[in-house]
N, C-alpha and C positions, 0 to 999 in steps of 0.2 A: 095436036097436043104437044108434040116434040118441039115444034117451032115456038109455041107459047112458053114452054119451059126454058128453052134456050134464050128467048127474049128476056124473061124474068131473071135468069142467071146473069146475063150481060148487064142488066139494069142494076142488080145488087152489087156486082163487081165494079161497075162504074161508080156507084155511090161510095164504095170502099176506096176506090182510087182517088175520088175527089177529096175525101177526108184525109187520105194519106198525103196527097199533094199539099193540102193546107198545113198539116203538121210539119212535113218536111221543109216547107218554105220558111217556117219560123225557127224551128230548133232541130229538125231531123226526127227520126223515129216513126216515119210513116209506114215502115215495114211492119210495125206493130199491128196495123190495121190491114194492110194489103196482102201480106204473106199468109196469115191465117185464113183470110177470105179465099185466097186461091187454093190453099190446101183443102179447105172445107168443100169447095165447089168441085175440085178434081182430086178426090182422095186416092185414086189408083194411078194417077199420072206420075211419071218420073220426077222426083224432086228437083233435079237440075233443070228440067223443062220449065217448071213453075218459077224457079229462081230467075231463069233467063227472061221469062215473060214479065216478071216483076221489075227487072232492070230496064226492059224496054219502056214500060210505063213510067218508071221513076225518072229516067234520064230526061224526058221531055219536060216534066214539071220542074225538076231541079235546074235545068238549063234556063228556063224562063225566069225562075226566081233569081238566079245569078245575074241575069241581065237587068232585072228590076233593081237589085241592090247596087249594081255598078253604075246605074244611071243616077241614083239618088245620094249615095254616100261614097267617100273616098275608099277605094279598096287598097289594102296594104299588100301591094304586089310583091314586095320582098319576102313576104311570107307565103302568099297565095301561089306564086309560080313554082318555087322549089317544092312546096308541099304537094301541089297537084301533080307535078311530074313524078315525084317519088311515090305518090299514092297510085298513080297509073300502073307503075311497075308492081307495087305490092298487091294491088287488086287483081292483076293478071295472074300472079302466082296463087293467090288465094282462091280465085275462081277455078283454076286448074286443079287445086287440091280438093275442092268440094266434090268433084266428079269421082274421086278415088277414096276419100276419107270421110267417115261419119263426123257430123258436127256436134254430136251429143256431149262429148267430153269437154267442150268449151263452155257449155251453158253454166255450170257452177262457178267458173272463174268470172264470166261476164256478170253474173248475178252479184257476186261479192264486190266487184269493181263498181257496179252501179250503186250499190248500197253505200260504199265509201264516198262516191261522188255526191250522192244526195246529202249525206251527213255533213260533208265538208261545206257544201253550198249553203245548207240551212244554218250551219254554225257561224258562217261569215256573212252577216247581213248585208254588207256593202259589196260583196264579191261580184265583180263583173258589172256593177252599175256604172262605174266610171273607168276610163282607161288607166292602167297602172304604169309603172316604170318599165319601159321596154329595154331588152338587152341590146348589146352592140350589134351592128348590122350583120356581120359574119356569123355571130352566134345565133342571131335571130333566124337567119336562113338555114343554118344547120338544124336548129330545133324544129323549124317548119318542115324540113325534109324528113327528119326522124319521125315526127308525128305522122306525116303523110304516109310513109312506107309501112309503119306498124298498123295504123288504123285502116289503110288501104287494103292490106292483106286480110284483116279482119272482115272488112266489108265484102270483099270478094268471096271469102270462105263462109261467113255466117251472116253478118249484116245488122241485126237489130240494134239500134242505139248508136249507129255510126256517127250521125250528125251530132248527137248529144256528146259523145266522146270527143269529137273534134272541137266543138265549142268549148267544152270544159278545159281541154288541154291548151287551147289558144289563149283562154283567159288566165289560166293558172300559171303557165310557164312563159308566155310571151307578153302578157300584160294588156291584152285587148279587152275592151268592154264587150258585153254580150251581143250588142247589135253588130259591131265590126267583126267579131268572131263568127257570128252566124253568116255574114256576107262572105268571109273567106271560106267557111265550111262548105258553102254552096258550090264554089268553084272547085274545091277539092273533090266534092261528091260527084260532080259531073265527070271528072277524070276516073274515079273508081267505078262509076256506073258504066262508062264507055268501055273500059278494059274488061270488066266482067261480062258485059253484053257481047263483046266480040268473041270471048272464049266460049260462052254458052251457045252462040249462034253457030259456031263451028262444031262444037262437041255434041250438042243435042238439038232436037227439033223444038223451036220456040213456037208458041201459039200466037202467030202473027196477027190474025184477025182480032182476037181478043185483046192482044197487047196494044193494038192501035186504038181500039175503043177506050181502053183504060187509060192510055196516054192522053187522050183528049180530055177525059175527066180529071186526070191528075194535073193537067195544065191549068184547068179552071180553078182547082183548089189552090194551086201554087200561086196564081196571080192574086187571089184573095188573101192568102196567108202572108205573102211578101209585102203587100200594101199595108196590111194591119201592123206588121212588125216595123215597117218604116215610119208609119204614122205615130205609133206609141213608144218606140224606142227601146233602150236597153232594159228598162224595168219590166216592160211587158214580155220581152224575150226571156228574161230571167224567170218570171213566173211560169211561163209556158214550158221552159226547160225543166223546172222542178216537177211540174205536173206530168210531163211525158216520162221523165226518169222514174217517177213513182209507178206509173202505169207499166213501164218496162219491167220493173222489179216484180210487180204483181204477176205479169204474164209469164216471165221466165220462172218465177217461183212455182206458179201453178203447173207449168209444163214439167218441172222436175218432180213435183209431188205425184202427178197422175201418170208420169212416164210417157208424155207425148213425144 
């Protein structure tokens, strides 16, 4: 009976990881599915252990999605590299902070930011459908690094909506379209996941067996999601972006109301 229950648990978490990989590969926000599933399955386990297991699963799917994007569309490396390096540092410190500090205080701030992002994107019908005017190269690199370190810290510390925030900021402040922004966000997300995973693997015990199973499922979802995004382009990514942001708003709002 215990073995049957364990198999069922792994199956359900594998399904959650597949869905998370799909969403992450398009616009980010897979943590909306994967993290609550882990906490529901292991309610008495140390949160940092579950966050570490989540990162192990996520990094595999995100890395595969980044490769898919790089093969099919030009990556803006002048943004991707400084942003990823800065995000690596930011995520490292964010992941160290989560071991010592509660994340509850950040939920209302994130909720308000997501509402603002949704309103802004809805109000501007052409936002992100086409590439805009890009800033000068040095300014572009500086903006990329700034976005990377701030969102990287957030991803290491809390996480939900990281990909969505990256995409929005790359579109709004650097002038990328949604598809190109999503491609750059995947590379940055690999860096944030790697830094956080390293911190968690040293600080706490990760559920490695479960993490590997979920990573395989996350990989399958990421391959499907990245192919659909590349096939249908910026408009599809924009629609998925808005859908995921609305779900994130609902999830964070619910957590605040019920006190999760």
